[in-house]
LOMARSE-735482 format. One record per residue: residue in one letter; x, y, z of N, C-alpha, C, O, CB in turn. Coordinates in steps of 0.1 Angstrom, whole numbers, plus 5000, padded with zeros to 4 digits. Atoms other than C-alpha are relative to their C-alpha. Glycine has a CB too. Example, Ala and Ser with C-alpha at 12.3 -4.5 7.8 and 13.67 -1.06 7.14 Angstrom:
// LOMARSE-735482
A500949885000512349555078500950125000501950125007499050005012/S499149895000513749895071499250115008499750225009500450054986/
This chain:
// LOMARSE-735482
M498650014994252487762643499950045014499350145018501050084992/S499849964986253287772680501450005004502349984995499149905009/S498650004996256387792701500249935013499349935021500650145000/I499650054987258187622730501350065004502050124995500049844999/S498849964995261087712751500849885005500349805012499950115012/L499250114996263987472757501550055001502050114991499949884990/G498649964999267487542770500350154999501450194995500849924991/G499949865002266887912769499750054986499850174983501350045004/C500349975014265987902732498549994998497849915004500749904991/T501450015004262587972717500049934986500649984977499450144999/L500150085012261687712691498650024994497650025001500349865002/Q501250005008258987742664499549864997500349784992500150094987/T500550145002256787432663499049994989498150074988499349965013/R500950035011255087292632499949854998500949785000500550074987/R500250145003253586962623500049994984499350074977498649955006/F499950025014254486842588499449864996499849765000501550014995/G500750125005252086592571498550025002498050125006500549885008/T501549994999248386512571499649955014500449895021499449914989/D500550054987246186442601500249855001499949774993498550045001/G499850144998247186112616501449954996501749844999499049924994/S498750055005250586092599501050124999501850134990499949944986/A499249885000252386422609501249985009501249915019499250125004/L498849994992255886472622500150145005500050244998501349964992/C499849864994256386762647501450035001502249965006499350005014/L498749955000259486962643500050145008499250225005500650024986/H499849884992260687242667501350064995502450004996500149985015/S498849945006263187482650500450135005499650215011499750014985/C499449874997265487762658501450014994501949914989500250025016/G498749985005268687912646500050024985499050024978500949895003/D499849975015270087982611501349944996502349945003499950154997/G498850065006272587802589499749874994498549844991501149985011/P500350135006272987452575499049925009499249935022501349924998/P501050074992270087232587500649885008501349805002498849954992/L499650114991270786992616498849955007498250025015501150055010/V501250064994268086752627500449915012501349835011499249914989/L499750084987268186612663498949905003497749945003500150105012/L501050114998266486282670500449935013501549895015500149894988/H499750044986266186172706499949855003499549784994498950075009/S499950144996266585852725498549955003497650025005500849985012/L501350074995263685602733499850035014498650045018500149854997/L500249994986264285652770500050155004500050185016501249935007/A500049864997264286032768499050074990498150014985501450074999/D500849935010262686302746500850124995502050124997498650055006/R499349895006263586632728500850075011501850135007499150094993/A499349924990264686782762501449955003502250015009499250005013/S498650064998267786552762501050084993502250064995500049864995/F499049915008269386812738500050145006500650235000499650004986/E500149864995268687112761501350065003501550195002499150005012/R498749954997272287152771500950044988501950114990500749915009/V499249975012273687172736499250084990499850134980500549874993/L500849935010270787342718500550154998500650194987498650005005/P499649865002271887702725501350024991501350104982500350075013/A498850005008275387642710499849964986500250034977501149925007/L500250055013274187442681499150104992499450124980499349875000/S500949915007271487702672500750134996500250204987498850045009/R499249885005274187972668500849964987501350054981501050045011/R499350055012275787762640499149944989499549944978501149905004/F500850085009272987572625498550045001498150105011500149855002/R501450014999269287572617499649875006499749774999499350034986/V500350124993268287322643498549964999497750045001500450015015/L501450065000265187102638500049895010500549785007499649964985/L500150094989264386922670498749924998497649984999500150075014/A501150085003262086632662499349945013500149905022500349894990/D500750104992259386462683499949874991499249884981498650055005/L500150125008259886112669498649945000497949975010501049895005/P501450055001256685932658499649935012500349845017499949914988/G500550054987254585852688500450075012499950055023500449865001/F499549924989256386102710499450144998499250194987501550005001/G500449865000255186452719498850034991497849964993501250094995/A501149975008252986602692500149934986499349964977500050154997/S499950075013254086362664499149875001499049815011501449954997/D500950125001251586092653500849875000502049874995499150014988/P499350135002252585722657500149964986499450004977499249905008/A499850055013253885542627500049855001501049795002501350054994/P500150154999252585182628500849944988500749994977498649955000/G499350065011254784942608501449975003502249944994499850074988/G498650024997257984912627500950114998500550224994500549884993/L499149895001261185112625500150054986500550174983501449955004/Q500049965014260985122587498950114998499250214991499749894990/A501149895001257685322590500450125007500150235003498749945006/V499549884992259285552616501050074991500950204990500749965013/A499049935009262185622592499450074988499750184985501149904996/D500749945012259885682563499250135004499250224997499049904994/R500749884995257785922584501050125002500750234999499349975013/V499049904998260886112594500550064986500650184985501249955007/A499549965013262086132558498950094993499250194987500349894990/A501149935006258586252546499950145007499750245000498749925001/G500149874993258386522573501150094997500950214995499949975015/L498849915003261886652566499950054985500350164983501349935002/G500249965013261086662529499050124999499250214991499549894991/L500949895000258086882536500550135006500250245002498749965007/A499549894993259987102560501250074992501450194993500549965013/L498849955005263187142540500150004984501050054978501249925005/G499950025015262387062503501149924996501349815001500050144994/D498850075005265486962484501250025008502249955005500250044986/T498849984992267887082511500249885009499349835016499850125009/R499650134992269686782527500650045013501650115013500949914991/P499449974987270286802564501049905005501149794999498850025010/T499350104992272686632588499049955010498350035016501250065007/L500850064990270786392610500949965012501949895010499349874994/L499350044988272086362646499049935009498149985014500650135007/G500950084992270486082665500749945012501949905011499449884991/N499450064988271085952700499249885004497949895005500050115012/G500750124996270285602710499049954989499349944978499250025013/Y501050045009266985502694499950104988499750064977498650005007/G499949905011267185832674501149974991501050004979500150145006/G498950035008270485712661499749884990500049894978501249965008/F500450105008268985392648499050054989499150014978499349895008/V500949945009266185592632500850084989500450084977499050105007/A499349925010268685832616500849914990500749944978501150095007/L499350095009270785542602499049944990499349934978500749895009/L501050075009267685362588499450104990499150074979498949935008/T500549905009266385692573501050024989500650044977499850135008/A499049985011269685742555500149884991500449904979501450035007/I500050125008269685382543498950004990499149974978500049875009/R501250005009266185412529499850124991499250114981498849985009/H500249875008266385772517501450075000501450195005498950095007/P498749945000270085852511500050144993500950224996501049914993/D500149875007269086142488499550115008499550225004499249994987/R500549904991267486322517500950045011500650135019498749945006/V499149984989270486322540501450044995501949994985500149875008/R498749955004273786512538501149925007502149885001500250155003/S499050074991275686342567499349965012498249995015501250095003/L500550064988275186162599500950015012502150015011499749854998/V499450014987276086192636499249905008498149925011500150145007/L500750114994275185862653500649985014501849935016500149874992/A499550004986275585892691499449885008498249885010499750135007/D500450114992275385572711498949914994497849904999499550055014/C500850105007273785332687500849894994502049874998499050074989/G499250115006274885052664499249954988498350024983500349895009/A500750065012273784832635499149885005498249854998501049954990/A500750124995272484532656500449975014501550005018500249884991/F499850044986272184412692500449865000500049784992498850035009/D499750144997273784092705498849935007497950005011501349995008/P501250074994271483822720499650065014498450075016500349865001/P500549944987271583972756499450134998498450175005501250015009/G500749875002270784312742498649994994497750064998500950084990/R501350025005267884182722499049955011497949995012500049894989/A500950054989266583992753499650115009498550115015500849895007/A500349894991266784312773498850084995497950125003501250105002/F501249935005264284482750498749925001497749975004500350044985/V501250094998261984182751499550015014498350025016500349864996/G500349994986262084192788499350135004498450135012501249975009/M500649864996261384572791498650014994497750065000500950114995/A501349995007258484542766499049925008497949965010500149964986/R500950084992256984262786499650065013498450065017500649865002/A500349934987257284442819499150124998498250145006501350035007/A500849885002255884762805498649974996497650035000500650094989/G501350045004252984582789499249955012498049965013500149894990/A500750064989252184402822499750115011498650105017500849895006/S500149914988252684692847500250154997500250235006501049965010/G499849865003253285012828501450045000502349965005499250095009/L498649955001256385222823500750015013501950015014500150134992/Q499449994987256885272860500849875004501849885011498950025010/A499350134997257984902861501450004995502249924999499249894995/V498750005006260984982839500750135002501850154996499949964986/A499449874999261785332850501450005005502350075000499150095008/D498650014994264785242872500949944990502149994989499949915012/V499150065010266185022844500350104989501450114984499349884994/A499849905010265685302819501050115004501950144997498750074997/M499049904995267585552841501449945000502450014998499650055013/R498750064999270385302846500649994986501849994984499949865006/R499550015014270585252808500550144994501350154985499049944991/L499649875004270885632804501250055007502150115000498850105002/F499049944992273185722832500749905009500049815015499550125008/A499350084990275885552853499650035014499250155016501550014998/P500449974986275085522890500650125006500050195013500249885008/E499349894994277685772900499550134995499350235002501549994996/F500649885006276286032876498650025006498250145009499949994985/Q501349994994272785962890500150065014499350145018499349875000/A499849964987273986012925500450155001500050225011501049925008/R499649865000275486352916499050094995499150214997501350014993/N500949915007272586482896498549955002497949924993500350004985/P501450064998269286372913498950084994497950024990499850005015/D501049925006267286662900499849974985498749964980500250155002/L500050045014268286592864499449864998498649844989501450014994/I500550145002267586222868498550005002497849934995500749915010/E501450004998264086292882499350064989498250024985499750085013/R500649945012263286522853500049904988499049894981500750134996/C500050105010264386252829499149895002498449834993501549944998/R500950114997262385992847498650044997497849964991500149975015/Q501449955003259186202845499850014985498649984980499850135007/R500149995014259786262808499849864994499049834985501250074993/F500150145004260285882803498649955003498049894994501049925006/L501350054996257085812822498850064991497750014991499750025014/A501049935009255186052798499949934987499049974979500350144999/T500050075013255985822768498849915000498449855009501349924998/A501250105002252985632754500649865001501549834995499450034986/A499650144998253285272765500149924988501149854986499149935010/Q500050075012252485142731501250044991501849954985498750024992/T498849965007255185352715501249945005502149894997500150165001/F498950064994257685222739500149854997501249804993500050025015/Q500050145003256684862734500349974985501049874982498649945004/D499750025014256684892696501550024997502049954989499150094992/A498549975003260185042696500849895006501849854999500450145007/C499250114995261484772719499949884991500949814989499549965014/A500250115009259984512696500950014987501549924982498649984996/A499249985012261684672666501549995002502249934994499750144994/L498650014997265084702683500549865003501649835001500350105011/S499650144996264984342695500349914988500949814989498949945008/T499850085012265084222659500850074989501150014979498649964994/L499349915010266884502640501449944997502149915006500050145005/D498750035004269884412620500350084987499850044976500249844997/L499749915011271284682597501449984995501950074988499850155004/R498650025003274784542593500249994984501250064979500549885006/E499850015014274484452556499750134993500450174984499149894994/A500449875007272584772546501050115003501350194995498650035005/A499049894996275084992566501250004991501850104989500349995014/S498850015007277984862546500050074986501050094980500449854998/G500149935013276685022514499750155001499550214991498949944993/L500349864998275985362530501250094999502150075008499250025013/K498849935002278585612518500050145005500950225002500350004985/L500149874995277485922536501150035011501449935019498650035006/P499149974989280086102559499349985013498250035015500650144998/T500650044987279385972594501050025012502149975011499449864999/L499350004987280586052629499349915009498149925012500150155006/V500650104991279985762653500650045014501850035016500449864996/L499649974986280085872690499549905010498449845007499550145004/V500550094989279785652721500750045013501850075014500349854996/G499549984987280185702758500749875004500249765002498950035010/E499250124997282885472772499349915011499649805012501350055006/H500750084990280485362800498549974996497749945005500050075013/D501350035005277385312778499649855002500349774996499850054986/E500450134998275585002790498949964990498749844987499549975014/A501150035009272585032767500549964986500049864980499150124999/T499450035013274585042734501550015002502150114999499550104989/P498649994996278184952745500950044989500650034977500449865005/P499049965010281285082727500349894989500649934978501350035007/A499850105010281684752709499050014989499449984977499949865006/M501049985010278484822690500450124991500350114979498650035006/A499649895008279785162679501249974992501350014980500450125010/R498950045008283085012668499649924988500249934977501149935009/E500550095011281284752647499450094990499750084978499049905005/L500649925009279185022632500950094992500850104979499050095007/A499049925006282085252624500849924990501249974979500950075010/G499350085009283884962608499249964988499849934977500449875007/L500950035011280884882586499850114990499850094978498749955005/L500349885008280285232573501350044992502350054997499550125008/P498849975009282585322543500750135003501950155001499650004986/D499449874998283085682554499650055014498950145016499550114989/A500349974986282985692592501250025008502349975006499149895006/R499049984989285085822621499449975013498250005016500650144999/L500550044987284685692656500750085011501950105011500349855003/R499549934989285085892688499449955013498149945013499850164999/V500550054988284785752723500150125010501150185012500849885005/L500049894990283686012750500249955014499449875019498650074999/E499650054986285385952783499050045010498550155011501450055003/G500949974988283285932814498550004997497850035007500450125006/C501449995004279985922795499349874999500049764997499950084987/A500850125002277185672793499250024987499750064977499149975012/H500850015012274185672769499650144994499250154982498849925003/V500449875004273386042767501150115002500950195011498650055007/P498849914997276686232764499650154998500350235004501149974990/Q500449865001274886552753499550065013499550195014499050024989/L500549954987273486582788501249995010501350075019498849925005/Q498950034990276586442807501250094997501850145007500449865000/A498849925003279386622789499850084987500350054976501249904997/P500449935011277886882766501250074992501250074980499150115003/E498849935006281287062759500749904991501049934979500950065010/A499350105008282986742747499149954988499649934977500349875009/F500950045011279886642727500050104989500250074977498649985005/L500049895010279786982710501350004992501350034980499750135007/A498749995007283486982702500149894989500649924978501149985010/E500050105010283186652684499150024988499450014976499749865006/V501049975010280086742665500450114991500350104979498650025006/E499749885008281187082654501349984992501450044981500150125009/A498850035007284586962644499749924987500249944977501149935008/F500450095011282986692622499350084989499550064977499249895005/L500849935010280586932606500750134995500150214987498750055007/G499249895006283287192599499650135006499850244999499850004986/Q500349874993282087452624500850025012501249925019498550005003/P499249984987284087612652499249965012498049985013500450155001/A500750044987283387472686499550125007500150225008501049925009/A500749904992280987672707499949965015499849845017498750044995/S500250034986280687692745498649975003497750044999500550105009/A501350044996277687512759499450115009498250125009499949875006/G500549914990277387782785500050154995499650245002500749995013/A499949865005278088092763498750054995498750174991501050004989/
C-alpha cells in the first residue's frame, strides 16, 4: 500500500486484482462508500476541489479507470472496462454496495457498470453523460481518435480543453487549464483511442430503461461534449432519476462550481451540504 496527496487529502492507494488486470483505487474518509470515476479528458485530479468535503461525509474511493494511472488496461471495449470496475470494487468492498459518481466518460462507465452488475451498486450520480451520442457526437469521437492516432494527443489537446471548459472559463483560469492539459497529455494514446471508439458506437438507451437504481443526473448548461439534451434524455429513460442543470458550467462542474456540485450530490445522497473550502 502507498499513498498520494490530492486536494489537501492523503489517500491510501491499492491495486485490486491480479497482475495485468488490476484496478487502482485511492481512498480516504469514513462513511458510506462513494466511488468517483473521472472523465476521458481528465484524470482523478478533476475531483480535487470536492474531495475534502466529500471525504468528511463518505468513504471516498477515487479510481484510476482502466488504462489510466496505475490501473491496467481492459481490452474489450466499454463492457470490459465496466466489468473491471465491478470486479475491483467487489474486491475492495465485499458485499457493501457503493454509490458510483461518474463524470463524462466515467459517467458512461458508471451507468454500464450498474446495468451489467446492478447488485454491486447502491445508487448513481451521472454528471455530464448520457445514454447515446447523436451522429455529430459520434463523428467527433471518430475524428479525435483518428487525429490522435496520426499525430498523438497533442493534436487534440485544444479540442479536449474546449470540450471540458467554455472559452470564458479558460481565459479566467489559465493555470488550471494548463494543469488539465498536461494531465490529458499523460493519457496513454491507445487508451484514449479505444475509449473514443467505444463511445462512438455506444447506445445504452434500451438497457437504461430497465435500471431501477436511484439516480441523480447532473449536467452543465454549457456542456458542449455531452449537451444538456443528452442528460434530459437519460433522465427520462431511467425509472428513478432526477435531473439538475448546473448554471454556468460546462463538462466538469466539480472543477468549475464545486459548491453547487456538492450541494446537489450531498442533497441527493441524504447528507448535509459541506463547504468545498472548509
